[in-house]
N, CA, C and O atoms as CSV, one atom per row, in Angstrom:
chain,resi,resn,atom,element,x,y,z
A,1,MET,N,N,-5.794,-11.001,23.960
A,1,MET,CA,C,-4.781,-11.414,24.905
A,1,MET,C,C,-5.183,-10.949,26.293
A,1,MET,O,O,-5.911,-9.970,26.451
A,2,ASP,N,N,-4.709,-11.649,27.269
A,2,ASP,CA,C,-5.013,-11.279,28.633
A,2,ASP,C,C,-3.708,-11.122,29.385
A,2,ASP,O,O,-3.037,-12.129,29.608
A,3,PRO,N,N,-3.310,-9.957,29.783
A,3,PRO,CA,C,-3.962,-8.660,29.658
A,3,PRO,C,C,-3.866,-8.140,28.216
A,3,PRO,O,O,-3.018,-8.595,27.448
A,4,PRO,N,N,-4.730,-7.192,27.853
A,4,PRO,CA,C,-4.686,-6.649,26.495
A,4,PRO,C,C,-3.296,-6.085,26.186
A,4,PRO,O,O,-2.725,-5.340,26.982
A,5,THR,N,N,-2.771,-6.449,25.029
A,5,THR,CA,C,-1.421,-6.063,24.649
A,5,THR,C,C,-1.414,-5.601,23.206
A,5,THR,O,O,-2.082,-6.191,22.356
A,6,GLU,N,N,-0.664,-4.553,22.927
A,6,GLU,CA,C,-0.495,-4.124,21.550
A,6,GLU,C,C,0.578,-4.966,20.900
A,6,GLU,O,O,1.563,-5.332,21.541
A,7,ILE,N,N,0.391,-5.276,19.626
A,7,ILE,CA,C,1.380,-6.072,18.916
A,7,ILE,C,C,1.852,-5.306,17.690
A,7,ILE,O,O,1.198,-4.357,17.256
A,8,CYS,N,N,2.969,-5.710,17.139
A,8,CYS,CA,C,3.511,-5.097,15.933
A,8,CYS,C,C,3.250,-6.041,14.768
A,8,CYS,O,O,3.536,-7.234,14.862
A,9,ALA,N,N,2.714,-5.522,13.680
A,9,ALA,CA,C,2.475,-6.328,12.488
A,9,ALA,C,C,3.410,-5.855,11.385
A,9,ALA,O,O,3.603,-4.652,11.208
A,10,ALA,N,N,3.982,-6.777,10.656
A,10,ALA,CA,C,4.897,-6.433,9.569
A,10,ALA,C,C,4.104,-5.897,8.387
A,10,ALA,O,O,3.016,-6.386,8.086
A,11,CYS,N,N,4.654,-4.894,7.724
A,11,CYS,CA,C,4.023,-4.320,6.540
A,11,CYS,C,C,4.618,-4.956,5.294
A,11,CYS,O,O,5.777,-5.369,5.291
A,12,GLY,N,N,3.841,-5.031,4.264
A,12,GLY,CA,C,4.303,-5.632,3.024
A,12,GLY,C,C,5.258,-4.729,2.275
A,12,GLY,O,O,5.312,-3.522,2.511
A,13,ASN,N,N,6.005,-5.326,1.375
A,13,ASN,CA,C,6.947,-4.602,0.535
A,13,ASN,C,C,6.796,-5.137,-0.875
A,13,ASN,O,O,6.837,-6.347,-1.102
A,14,LEU,N,N,6.623,-4.230,-1.816
A,14,LEU,CA,C,6.472,-4.640,-3.206
A,14,LEU,C,C,7.813,-4.965,-3.845
A,14,LEU,O,O,7.858,-5.518,-4.944
A,15,GLY,N,N,8.908,-4.628,-3.164
A,15,GLY,CA,C,10.286,-4.879,-3.547
A,15,GLY,C,C,10.583,-5.165,-4.996
A,15,GLY,O,O,11.054,-4.285,-5.716
A,16,MET,N,N,10.317,-6.381,-5.443
A,16,MET,CA,C,10.706,-6.806,-6.774
A,16,MET,C,C,10.018,-5.970,-7.852
A,16,MET,O,O,10.595,-5.734,-8.914
A,17,PHE,N,N,8.808,-5.527,-7.593
A,17,PHE,CA,C,8.053,-4.832,-8.618
A,17,PHE,C,C,8.285,-3.325,-8.631
A,17,PHE,O,O,8.110,-2.692,-9.672
A,18,ASP,N,N,8.670,-2.739,-7.514
A,18,ASP,CA,C,8.814,-1.280,-7.478
A,18,ASP,C,C,10.226,-0.820,-7.156
A,18,ASP,O,O,10.430,0.359,-6.865
A,19,GLY,N,N,11.194,-1.704,-7.198
A,19,GLY,CA,C,12.577,-1.311,-6.941
A,19,GLY,C,C,12.802,-0.887,-5.502
A,19,GLY,O,O,13.617,0.002,-5.254
A,20,ASP,N,N,12.116,-1.486,-4.550
A,20,ASP,CA,C,12.242,-1.205,-3.116
A,20,ASP,C,C,11.752,0.178,-2.714
A,20,ASP,O,O,12.061,0.634,-1.613
A,21,ARG,N,N,10.997,0.860,-3.573
A,21,ARG,CA,C,10.479,2.180,-3.212
A,21,ARG,C,C,9.517,2.103,-2.040
A,21,ARG,O,O,9.509,2.998,-1.194
A,22,SER,N,N,8.695,1.042,-1.968
A,22,SER,CA,C,7.730,0.961,-0.872
A,22,SER,C,C,8.444,0.774,0.460
A,22,SER,O,O,8.032,1.353,1.465
A,23,ALA,N,N,9.505,-0.024,0.486
A,23,ALA,CA,C,10.246,-0.231,1.734
A,23,ALA,C,C,10.978,1.043,2.133
A,23,ALA,O,O,11.025,1.381,3.316
A,24,LYS,N,N,11.546,1.751,1.171
A,24,LYS,CA,C,12.256,2.993,1.481
A,24,LYS,C,C,11.282,4.058,1.991
A,24,LYS,O,O,11.602,4.801,2.919
A,25,ALA,N,N,10.112,4.129,1.393
A,25,ALA,CA,C,9.110,5.100,1.842
A,25,ALA,C,C,8.657,4.775,3.264
A,25,ALA,O,O,8.517,5.676,4.091
A,26,LEU,N,N,8.427,3.491,3.551
A,26,LEU,CA,C,8.028,3.090,4.896
A,26,LEU,C,C,9.137,3.388,5.892
A,26,LEU,O,O,8.863,3.870,6.991
A,27,TRP,N,N,10.385,3.111,5.527
A,27,TRP,CA,C,11.511,3.355,6.422
A,27,TRP,C,C,11.651,4.846,6.723
A,27,TRP,O,O,11.861,5.218,7.878
A,28,SER,N,N,11.541,5.703,5.713
A,28,SER,CA,C,11.661,7.144,5.963
A,28,SER,C,C,10.492,7.643,6.814
A,28,SER,O,O,10.678,8.524,7.652
A,29,TYR,N,N,9.299,7.097,6.613
A,29,TYR,CA,C,8.136,7.456,7.426
A,29,TYR,C,C,8.389,7.099,8.892
A,29,TYR,O,O,8.106,7.894,9.787
A,30,LEU,N,N,8.922,5.902,9.130
A,30,LEU,CA,C,9.213,5.480,10.496
A,30,LEU,C,C,10.314,6.335,11.127
A,30,LEU,O,O,10.246,6.635,12.319
A,31,GLN,N,N,11.318,6.729,10.356
A,31,GLN,CA,C,12.384,7.577,10.890
A,31,GLN,C,C,11.841,8.941,11.293
A,31,GLN,O,O,12.205,9.468,12.344
A,32,ILE,N,N,10.978,9.512,10.470
A,32,ILE,CA,C,10.375,10.806,10.805
A,32,ILE,C,C,9.551,10.674,12.081
A,32,ILE,O,O,9.588,11.554,12.941
A,33,PHE,N,N,8.803,9.571,12.207
A,33,PHE,CA,C,8.005,9.355,13.412
A,33,PHE,C,C,8.901,9.258,14.642
A,33,PHE,O,O,8.581,9.833,15.682
A,34,MET,N,N,10.015,8.542,14.541
A,34,MET,CA,C,10.909,8.374,15.686
A,34,MET,C,C,11.602,9.688,16.061
A,34,MET,O,O,11.874,9.928,17.237
A,35,GLU,N,N,11.886,10.533,15.077
A,35,GLU,CA,C,12.567,11.801,15.349
A,35,GLU,C,C,11.617,12.875,15.887
A,35,GLU,O,O,11.950,13.586,16.835
A,36,ARG,N,N,10.435,12.989,15.275
A,36,ARG,CA,C,9.552,14.123,15.580
A,36,ARG,C,C,8.243,13.743,16.244
A,36,ARG,O,O,7.492,14.617,16.675
A,37,GLY,N,N,7.956,12.450,16.332
A,37,GLY,CA,C,6.697,12.027,16.921
A,37,GLY,C,C,5.561,12.112,15.915
A,37,GLY,O,O,5.786,12.439,14.750
A,38,PRO,N,N,4.345,11.821,16.354
A,38,PRO,CA,C,3.220,11.798,15.415
A,38,PRO,C,C,2.884,13.169,14.832
A,38,PRO,O,O,2.320,13.255,13.742
A,39,GLU,N,N,3.226,14.239,15.547
A,39,GLU,CA,C,2.921,15.577,15.030
A,39,GLU,C,C,3.785,15.924,13.828
A,39,GLU,O,O,3.385,16.750,13.007
A,40,GLY,N,N,4.966,15.311,13.701
A,40,GLY,CA,C,5.874,15.619,12.608
A,40,GLY,C,C,5.602,14.855,11.330
A,40,GLY,O,O,6.246,15.096,10.309
A,41,LEU,N,N,4.646,13.931,11.381
A,41,LEU,CA,C,4.354,13.144,10.189
A,41,LEU,C,C,3.623,13.982,9.151
A,41,LEU,O,O,2.816,14.845,9.499
A,42,PRO,N,N,3.902,13.731,7.882
A,42,PRO,CA,C,3.188,14.479,6.838
A,42,PRO,C,C,1.719,14.083,6.794
A,42,PRO,O,O,1.349,12.967,7.156
A,43,LYS,N,N,0.907,15.002,6.352
A,43,LYS,CA,C,-0.516,14.716,6.202
A,43,LYS,C,C,-0.696,13.698,5.072
A,43,LYS,O,O,0.031,13.750,4.080
A,44,PRO,N,N,-1.643,12.784,5.207
A,44,PRO,CA,C,-1.852,11.808,4.128
A,44,PRO,C,C,-2.325,12.495,2.857
A,44,PRO,O,O,-2.976,13.539,2.894
A,45,ALA,N,N,-1.982,11.885,1.739
A,45,ALA,CA,C,-2.409,12.438,0.449
A,45,ALA,C,C,-3.927,12.370,0.354
A,45,ALA,O,O,-4.541,11.443,0.881
A,46,PRO,N,N,-4.535,13.346,-0.313
A,46,PRO,CA,C,-5.994,13.293,-0.454
A,46,PRO,C,C,-6.391,12.092,-1.309
A,46,PRO,O,O,-5.671,11.696,-2.226
A,47,LEU,N,N,-7.531,11.533,-0.992
A,47,LEU,CA,C,-8.020,10.404,-1.772
A,47,LEU,C,C,-8.416,10.874,-3.163
A,47,LEU,O,O,-9.044,11.923,-3.305
A,48,PRO,N,N,-8.057,10.111,-4.192
A,48,PRO,CA,C,-8.461,10.512,-5.539
A,48,PRO,C,C,-9.972,10.379,-5.681
A,48,PRO,O,O,-10.593,9.582,-4.980
A,49,PRO,N,N,-10.564,11.154,-6.583
A,49,PRO,CA,C,-12.018,11.030,-6.761
A,49,PRO,C,C,-12.373,9.627,-7.235
A,49,PRO,O,O,-11.637,8.996,-7.994
A,50,ARG,N,N,-13.504,9.169,-6.772
A,50,ARG,CA,C,-13.939,7.821,-7.131
A,50,ARG,C,C,-14.323,7.771,-8.605
A,50,ARG,O,O,-15.044,8.633,-9.108
A,51,GLN,N,N,-13.830,6.751,-9.277
A,51,GLN,CA,C,-14.143,6.566,-10.686
A,51,GLN,C,C,-15.311,5.605,-10.833
A,51,GLN,O,O,-15.747,4.988,-9.860
A,52,SER,N,N,-15.809,5.482,-12.046
A,52,SER,CA,C,-16.874,4.515,-12.286
A,52,SER,C,C,-16.296,3.103,-12.239
A,52,SER,O,O,-15.081,2.917,-12.306
A,53,ARG,N,N,-17.160,2.133,-12.126
A,53,ARG,CA,C,-16.697,0.735,-12.090
A,53,ARG,C,C,-15.914,0.414,-13.356
A,53,ARG,O,O,-14.887,-0.262,-13.293
A,54,TRP,N,N,-16.380,0.883,-14.489
A,54,TRP,CA,C,-15.714,0.618,-15.763
A,54,TRP,C,C,-14.315,1.242,-15.786
A,54,TRP,O,O,-13.362,0.604,-16.231
A,55,GLN,N,N,-14.189,2.462,-15.317
A,55,GLN,CA,C,-12.887,3.128,-15.280
A,55,GLN,C,C,-11.936,2.416,-14.319
A,55,GLN,O,O,-10.756,2.248,-14.626
A,56,GLU,N,N,-12.443,1.998,-13.160
A,56,GLU,CA,C,-11.614,1.258,-12.194
A,56,GLU,C,C,-11.148,-0.068,-12.783
A,56,GLU,O,O,-10.013,-0.487,-12.555
A,57,THR,N,N,-12.019,-0.726,-13.538
A,57,THR,CA,C,-11.682,-2.011,-14.142
A,57,THR,C,C,-10.621,-1.855,-15.221
A,57,THR,O,O,-9.762,-2.723,-15.376
A,58,LEU,N,N,-10.671,-0.764,-15.963
A,58,LEU,CA,C,-9.709,-0.553,-17.053
A,58,LEU,C,C,-8.391,0.070,-16.593
A,58,LEU,O,O,-7.432,0.087,-17.364
A,59,GLN,N,N,-8.311,0.576,-15.376
A,59,GLN,CA,C,-7.094,1.250,-14.902
A,59,GLN,C,C,-5.842,0.362,-14.951
A,59,GLN,O,O,-4.794,0.853,-15.371
A,60,PRO,N,N,-5.890,-0.913,-14.547
A,60,PRO,CA,C,-4.683,-1.743,-14.666
A,60,PRO,C,C,-4.174,-1.869,-16.097
A,60,PRO,O,O,-2.966,-1.945,-16.319
A,61,TYR,N,N,-5.086,-1.892,-17.072
A,61,TYR,CA,C,-4.656,-1.961,-18.467
A,61,TYR,C,C,-4.010,-0.653,-18.907
A,61,TYR,O,O,-3.040,-0.655,-19.665
A,62,ARG,N,N,-4.553,0.465,-18.426
A,62,ARG,CA,C,-3.934,1.762,-18.736
A,62,ARG,C,C,-2.526,1.842,-18.152
A,62,ARG,O,O,-1.596,2.307,-18.811
A,63,ASP,N,N,-2.380,1.385,-16.908
A,63,ASP,CA,C,-1.056,1.386,-16.276
A,63,ASP,C,C,-0.085,0.475,-17.029
A,63,ASP,O,O,1.079,0.828,-17.219
A,64,TRP,N,N,-0.560,-0.688,-17.454
A,64,TRP,CA,C,0.269,-1.620,-18.214
A,64,TRP,C,C,0.730,-0.985,-19.517
A,64,TRP,O,O,1.906,-1.065,-19.872
A,65,TYR,N,N,-0.191,-0.359,-20.221
A,65,TYR,CA,C,0.127,0.267,-21.510
A,65,TYR,C,C,1.103,1.434,-21.335
A,65,TYR,O,O,2.019,1.606,-22.139
A,66,ALA,N,N,0.905,2.227,-20.289
A,66,ALA,CA,C,1.828,3.347,-20.035
A,66,ALA,C,C,3.234,2.816,-19.735
A,66,ALA,O,O,4.220,3.397,-20.187
A,67,GLY,N,N,3.334,1.728,-18.983
A,67,GLY,CA,C,4.641,1.130,-18.708
A,67,GLY,C,C,5.306,0.616,-19.973
A,67,GLY,O,O,6.511,0.792,-20.155
A,68,LEU,N,N,4.537,-0.017,-20.848
A,68,LEU,CA,C,5.076,-0.508,-22.112
A,68,LEU,C,C,5.565,0.650,-22.975
A,68,LEU,O,O,6.638,0.574,-23.573
A,69,ARG,N,N,4.785,1.709,-23.036
A,69,ARG,CA,C,5.213,2.875,-23.837
A,69,ARG,C,C,6.486,3.498,-23.281
A,69,ARG,O,O,7.371,3.890,-24.042
A,70,ARG,N,N,6.586,3.593,-21.924
A,70,ARG,CA,C,7.821,4.128,-21.324
A,70,ARG,C,C,9.007,3.241,-21.673
A,70,ARG,O,O,10.089,3.744,-21.978
A,71,ARG,N,N,8.816,1.923,-21.632
A,71,ARG,CA,C,9.904,0.986,-21.942
A,71,ARG,C,C,10.347,1.127,-23.396
A,71,ARG,O,O,11.544,1.112,-23.683
A,72,LEU,N,N,9.405,1.263,-24.299
A,72,LEU,CA,C,9.750,1.384,-25.721
A,72,LEU,C,C,10.349,2.741,-26.052
A,72,LEU,O,O,11.075,2.863,-27.040
A,73,ALA,N,N,10.064,3.768,-25.250
A,73,ALA,CA,C,10.590,5.107,-25.510
A,73,ALA,C,C,12.024,5.273,-25.030
A,73,ALA,O,O,12.675,6.261,-25.372
A,74,LYS,N,N,12.529,4.328,-24.243
A,74,LYS,CA,C,13.907,4.414,-23.765
A,74,LYS,C,C,14.878,4.179,-24.917
A,74,LYS,O,O,14.508,3.625,-25.953
A,75,PRO,N,N,16.134,4.612,-24.722
A,75,PRO,CA,C,17.124,4.324,-25.768
A,75,PRO,C,C,17.196,2.817,-26.022
A,75,PRO,O,O,17.220,2.020,-25.083
A,76,TYR,N,N,17.228,2.449,-27.257
A,76,TYR,CA,C,17.255,1.054,-27.705
A,76,TYR,C,C,15.975,0.298,-27.352
A,76,TYR,O,O,15.944,-0.931,-27.419
A,77,GLY,N,N,14.928,1.018,-26.979
A,77,GLY,CA,C,13.670,0.370,-26.618
A,77,GLY,C,C,13.045,-0.358,-27.785
A,77,GLY,O,O,12.590,-1.493,-27.640
A,78,MET,N,N,13.018,0.287,-28.957
A,78,MET,CA,C,12.439,-0.363,-30.138
A,78,MET,C,C,13.344,-1.495,-30.622
A,78,MET,O,O,12.860,-2.471,-31.194
A,79,PHE,N,N,14.645,-1.370,-30.398
A,79,PHE,CA,C,15.584,-2.422,-30.786
A,79,PHE,C,C,15.340,-3.694,-29.960
A,79,PHE,O,O,15.462,-4.809,-30.467
A,80,LYS,N,N,14.997,-3.505,-28.692
A,80,LYS,CA,C,14.750,-4.640,-27.799
A,80,LYS,C,C,13.289,-5.103,-27.849
A,80,LYS,O,O,12.931,-6.062,-27.164
A,81,ALA,N,N,12.449,-4.448,-28.637
A,81,ALA,CA,C,11.014,-4.733,-28.677
A,81,ALA,C,C,10.683,-6.194,-28.975
A,81,ALA,O,O,9.760,-6.727,-28.358
A,82,PRO,N,N,11.391,-6.876,-29.893
A,82,PRO,CA,C,11.027,-8.285,-30.128
A,82,PRO,C,C,11.142,-9.159,-28.879
A,82,PRO,O,O,10.472,-10.187,-28.777
A,83,LEU,N,N,11.975,-8.763,-27.945
A,83,LEU,CA,C,12.097,-9.511,-26.697
A,83,LEU,C,C,11.156,-8.975,-25.618
A,83,LEU,O,O,10.529,-9.749,-24.894
A,84,THR,N,N,11.060,-7.645,-25.513
A,84,THR,CA,C,10.284,-7.063,-24.415
A,84,THR,C,C,8.769,-7.159,-24.613
A,84,THR,O,O,8.032,-7.308,-23.638
A,85,ILE,N,N,8.299,-7.077,-25.850
A,85,ILE,CA,C,6.846,-7.110,-26.066
A,85,ILE,C,C,6.250,-8.456,-25.638
A,85,ILE,O,O,5.218,-8.450,-24.967
A,86,PRO,N,N,6.837,-9.608,-25.985
A,86,PRO,CA,C,6.272,-10.860,-25.450
A,86,PRO,C,C,6.309,-10.921,-23.924
A,86,PRO,O,O,5.386,-11.448,-23.303
A,87,LEU,N,N,7.366,-10.388,-23.320
A,87,LEU,CA,C,7.421,-10.364,-21.857
A,87,LEU,C,C,6.320,-9.476,-21.293
A,87,LEU,O,O,5.697,-9.822,-20.289
A,88,TRP,N,N,6.076,-8.337,-21.931
A,88,TRP,CA,C,5.025,-7.443,-21.464
A,88,TRP,C,C,3.643,-8.061,-21.668
A,88,TRP,O,O,2.738,-7.809,-20.872
A,89,LEU,N,N,3.463,-8.863,-22.714
A,89,LEU,CA,C,2.184,-9.558,-22.886
A,89,LEU,C,C,1.980,-10.577,-21.766
A,89,LEU,O,O,0.865,-10.757,-21.278
A,90,GLY,N,N,3.058,-11.235,-21.367
A,90,GLY,CA,C,2.970,-12.133,-20.217
A,90,GLY,C,C,2.616,-11.369,-18.953
A,90,GLY,O,O,1.820,-11.836,-18.138
A,91,TRP,N,N,3.216,-10.178,-18.791
A,91,TRP,CA,C,2.921,-9.324,-17.634
A,91,TRP,C,C,1.453,-8.890,-17.652
A,91,TRP,O,O,0.826,-8.740,-16.603
A,92,LEU,N,N,0.918,-8.691,-18.855
A,92,LEU,CA,C,-0.504,-8.340,-18.980
A,92,LEU,C,C,-1.380,-9.460,-18.417
A,92,LEU,O,O,-2.340,-9.198,-17.693
A,93,LEU,N,N,-1.048,-10.696,-18.751
A,93,LEU,CA,C,-1.849,-11.832,-18.285
A,93,LEU,C,C,-1.636,-12.118,-16.807
A,93,LEU,O,O,-2.571,-12.519,-16.113
A,94,ILE,N,N,-0.415,-11.917,-16.318
A,94,ILE,CA,C,-0.098,-12.263,-14.931
A,94,ILE,C,C,-0.521,-11.179,-13.948
A,94,ILE,O,O,-0.939,-11.487,-12.832
A,95,ASN,N,N,-0.419,-9.913,-14.347
A,95,ASN,CA,C,-0.637,-8.820,-13.399
A,95,ASN,C,C,-1.865,-7.969,-13.726
A,95,ASN,O,O,-2.742,-7.807,-12.877
A,96,ALA,N,N,-1.940,-7.427,-14.933
A,96,ALA,CA,C,-3.008,-6.476,-15.254
A,96,ALA,C,C,-4.382,-7.141,-15.256
A,96,ALA,O,O,-5.338,-6.581,-14.717
A,97,PHE,N,N,-4.492,-8.321,-15.851
A,97,PHE,CA,C,-5.801,-8.982,-15.906
A,97,PHE,C,C,-6.340,-9.321,-14.521
A,97,PHE,O,O,-7.497,-9.007,-14.243
A,98,PRO,N,N,-5.545,-9.960,-13.620
A,98,PRO,CA,C,-6.080,-10.218,-12.268
A,98,PRO,C,C,-6.427,-8.939,-11.502
A,98,PRO,O,O,-7.425,-8.899,-10.781
A,99,ASP,N,N,-5.604,-7.890,-11.656
A,99,ASP,CA,C,-5.914,-6.624,-10.979
A,99,ASP,C,C,-7.212,-6.024,-11.502
A,99,ASP,O,O,-7.978,-5.428,-10.744
A,100,SER,N,N,-7.454,-6.182,-12.791
A,100,SER,CA,C,-8.682,-5.670,-13.382
A,100,SER,C,C,-9.902,-6.414,-12.849
A,100,SER,O,O,-10.906,-5.791,-12.504
A,101,VAL,N,N,-9.822,-7.733,-12.781
A,101,VAL,CA,C,-10.929,-8.532,-12.243
A,101,VAL,C,C,-11.164,-8.175,-10.779
A,101,VAL,O,O,-12.307,-8.058,-10.338
A,102,GLU,N,N,-10.077,-8.003,-10.031
A,102,GLU,CA,C,-10.190,-7.615,-8.622
A,102,GLU,C,C,-10.896,-6.278,-8.472
A,102,GLU,O,O,-11.772,-6.129,-7.620
A,103,ALA,N,N,-10.518,-5.297,-9.299
A,103,ALA,CA,C,-11.152,-3.975,-9.222
A,103,ALA,C,C,-12.637,-4.065,-9.546
A,103,ALA,O,O,-13.452,-3.381,-8.925
A,104,PHE,N,N,-12.993,-4.902,-10.512
A,104,PHE,CA,C,-14.406,-5.054,-10.869
A,104,PHE,C,C,-15.200,-5.663,-9.718
A,104,PHE,O,O,-16.292,-5.195,-9.395
A,105,ILE,N,N,-14.646,-6.715,-9.098
A,105,ILE,CA,C,-15.360,-7.420,-8.022
A,105,ILE,C,C,-15.467,-6.561,-6.771
A,105,ILE,O,O,-16.506,-6.551,-6.111
A,106,GLN,N,N,-14.396,-5.837,-6.440
A,106,GLN,CA,C,-14.355,-5.094,-5.183
A,106,GLN,C,C,-14.958,-3.698,-5.268
A,106,GLN,O,O,-14.920,-2.959,-4.284
A,107,TYR,N,N,-15.503,-3.323,-6.394
A,107,TYR,CA,C,-15.954,-1.945,-6.571
A,107,TYR,C,C,-16.971,-1.521,-5.523
A,107,TYR,O,O,-16.851,-0.421,-4.983
A,108,ASN,N,N,-17.947,-2.329,-5.217
A,108,ASN,CA,C,-19.006,-1.942,-4.273
A,108,ASN,C,C,-18.850,-2.576,-2.899
A,108,ASN,O,O,-19.795,-2.565,-2.109
A,109,VAL,N,N,-17.680,-3.128,-2.596
A,109,VAL,CA,C,-17.473,-3.725,-1.282
A,109,VAL,C,C,-17.307,-2.596,-0.268
A,109,VAL,O,O,-16.393,-1.783,-0.404
A,110,PRO,N,N,-18.169,-2.530,0.744
A,110,PRO,CA,C,-18.057,-1.431,1.711
A,110,PRO,C,C,-16.920,-1.660,2.703
A,110,PRO,O,O,-16.564,-2.801,2.998
A,111,TYR,N,N,-16.364,-0.584,3.207
A,111,TYR,CA,C,-15.355,-0.651,4.244
A,111,TYR,C,C,-16.079,-0.772,5.570
A,111,TYR,O,O,-16.922,0.063,5.899
A,112,THR,N,N,-15.758,-1.803,6.330
A,112,THR,CA,C,-16.465,-2.074,7.574
A,112,THR,C,C,-15.553,-1.823,8.763
A,112,THR,O,O,-14.419,-2.301,8.795
A,113,LEU,N,N,-16.045,-1.079,9.730
A,113,LEU,CA,C,-15.316,-0.857,10.967
A,113,LEU,C,C,-15.701,-1.926,11.982
A,113,LEU,O,O,-16.813,-2.452,11.953
A,114,PHE,N,N,-14.772,-2.241,12.876
A,114,PHE,CA,C,-15.095,-3.176,13.937
A,114,PHE,C,C,-16.051,-2.506,14.912
A,114,PHE,O,O,-15.913,-1.316,15.198
A,115,PRO,N,N,-17.015,-3.253,15.421
A,115,PRO,CA,C,-17.937,-2.662,16.398
A,115,PRO,C,C,-17.200,-2.280,17.682
A,115,PRO,O,O,-16.193,-2.893,18.039
A,116,LYS,N,N,-17.706,-1.274,18.359
A,116,LYS,CA,C,-17.099,-0.805,19.614
A,116,LYS,C,C,-17.113,-1.898,20.684
A,116,LYS,O,O,-16.265,-1.903,21.576
A,117,GLU,N,N,-18.070,-2.822,20.597
A,117,GLU,CA,C,-18.139,-3.902,21.576
A,117,GLU,C,C,-16.874,-4.761,21.550
A,117,GLU,O,O,-16.433,-5.253,22.589
A,118,ILE,N,N,-16.294,-4.939,20.367
A,118,ILE,CA,C,-15.068,-5.737,20.258
A,118,ILE,C,C,-13.929,-5.036,20.989
A,118,ILE,O,O,-13.144,-5.683,21.682
A,119,ASP,N,N,-13.834,-3.710,20.835
A,119,ASP,CA,C,-12.800,-2.965,21.560
A,119,ASP,C,C,-12.977,-3.128,23.066
A,119,ASP,O,O,-11.999,-3.300,23.793
A,120,LYS,N,N,-14.226,-3.074,23.536
A,120,LYS,CA,C,-14.475,-3.227,24.972
A,120,LYS,C,C,-14.094,-4.630,25.445
A,120,LYS,O,O,-13.504,-4.788,26.514
A,121,LEU,N,N,-14.432,-5.648,24.647
A,121,LEU,CA,C,-14.081,-7.016,25.013
A,121,LEU,C,C,-12.566,-7.217,25.072
A,121,LEU,O,O,-12.068,-7.991,25.890
A,122,CYS,N,N,-11.845,-6.523,24.210
A,122,CYS,CA,C,-10.385,-6.650,24.175
A,122,CYS,C,C,-9.705,-5.744,25.194
A,122,CYS,O,O,-8.483,-5.789,25.337
A,123,GLY,N,N,-10.476,-4.923,25.905
A,123,GLY,CA,C,-9.889,-4.046,26.910
A,123,GLY,C,C,-9.432,-2.711,26.369
A,123,GLY,O,O,-8.723,-1.976,27.057
A,124,PHE,N,N,-9.824,-2.380,25.146
A,124,PHE,CA,C,-9.424,-1.109,24.546
A,124,PHE,C,C,-10.606,-0.148,24.449
A,124,PHE,O,O,-10.655,0.681,23.540
A,125,GLY,N,N,-11.547,-0.248,25.365
A,125,GLY,CA,C,-12.736,0.588,25.316
A,125,GLY,C,C,-12.446,2.061,25.546
A,125,GLY,O,O,-13.028,2.921,24.886
A,126,GLU,N,N,-11.554,2.353,26.474
A,126,GLU,CA,C,-11.228,3.747,26.746
A,126,GLU,C,C,-10.053,4.170,25.861
A,126,GLU,O,O,-9.296,3.341,25.356
A,127,LYS,N,N,-9.932,5.457,25.695
A,127,LYS,CA,C,-8.858,6.011,24.867
A,127,LYS,C,C,-7.528,5.751,25.546
A,127,LYS,O,O,-7.365,6.040,26.731
A,128,ARG,N,N,-6.568,5.202,24.795
A,128,ARG,CA,C,-5.269,4.865,25.363
A,128,ARG,C,C,-4.243,5.937,25.054
A,128,ARG,O,O,-4.320,6.606,24.024
A,129,LYS,N,N,-3.284,6.095,25.950
A,129,LYS,CA,C,-2.164,6.991,25.711
A,129,LYS,C,C,-1.142,6.258,24.851
A,129,LYS,O,O,-0.998,5.042,24.973
A,130,PRO,N,N,-0.431,6.975,23.983
A,130,PRO,CA,C,0.603,6.305,23.195
A,130,PRO,C,C,1.767,5.885,24.084
A,130,PRO,O,O,2.108,6.571,25.048
A,131,VAL,N,N,2.362,4.763,23.751
A,131,VAL,CA,C,3.512,4.247,24.478
A,131,VAL,C,C,4.744,4.485,23.626
A,131,VAL,O,O,4.767,4.121,22.450
A,132,ILE,N,N,5.770,5.096,24.209
A,132,ILE,CA,C,7.002,5.389,23.486
A,132,ILE,C,C,8.096,4.496,24.048
A,132,ILE,O,O,8.303,4.438,25.260
A,133,ARG,N,N,8.782,3.813,23.171
A,133,ARG,CA,C,9.879,2.960,23.606
A,133,ARG,C,C,11.191,3.599,23.175
A,133,ARG,O,O,11.407,3.855,21.990
A,134,VAL,N,N,12.057,3.851,24.136
A,134,VAL,CA,C,13.354,4.435,23.870
A,134,VAL,C,C,14.415,3.461,24.371
A,134,VAL,O,O,14.434,3.123,25.555
A,135,ASN,N,N,15.290,3.012,23.489
A,135,ASN,CA,C,16.356,2.071,23.842
A,135,ASN,C,C,15.795,0.837,24.545
A,135,ASN,O,O,16.401,0.325,25.487
A,136,GLY,N,N,14.658,0.370,24.094
A,136,GLY,CA,C,14.091,-0.842,24.659
A,136,GLY,C,C,13.319,-0.638,25.954
A,136,GLY,O,O,12.691,-1.576,26.445
A,137,GLU,N,N,13.352,0.586,26.529
A,137,GLU,CA,C,12.630,0.845,27.765
A,137,GLU,C,C,11.251,1.379,27.451
A,137,GLU,O,O,11.067,2.111,26.479
A,138,ARG,N,N,10.290,1.020,28.264
A,138,ARG,CA,C,8.920,1.494,28.073
A,138,ARG,C,C,8.701,2.736,28.912
A,138,ARG,O,O,8.964,2.741,30.115
A,139,ILE,N,N,8.218,3.789,28.270
A,139,ILE,CA,C,7.953,5.045,28.965
A,139,ILE,C,C,6.496,5.412,28.699
A,139,ILE,O,O,6.098,5.567,27.544
A,140,ASP,N,N,5.708,5.549,29.740
A,140,ASP,CA,C,4.320,5.978,29.607
A,140,ASP,C,C,4.262,7.477,29.819
A,140,ASP,O,O,4.557,7.957,30.914
A,141,PRO,N,N,3.880,8.241,28.773
A,141,PRO,CA,C,3.816,9.710,28.950
A,141,PRO,C,C,2.681,10.128,29.837
A,141,PRO,O,O,2.495,11.320,30.081
């Protein structure tokens, strides 16, 4: 853009699959940022150790199986099993299998950073100060 402008991008929400936990976590993160600034944010969780390609490929199936076992261990879980097991098999085909194929394909895909030349072309070559907006007003610290 000319002049260079920062934009806001919407973040995804898993909503239907995680009971709105991802949206609630994002909302609480944003509230902490607004109250305390960037210094008040929690440190990111450490990255888990990298697994082998085979382990990464099988992880969606392990997660699927653990979910099925949790469902069957609930009260009346075995009573509802004739209905829930076919649904879980469908979930295996719809969710776990594609995630497994994705993990296999993406295992060796490197993370690529944008070259510094692109930042210079966009006008972000020098280090920028954070912009804080309070009640719709722009304040440059």
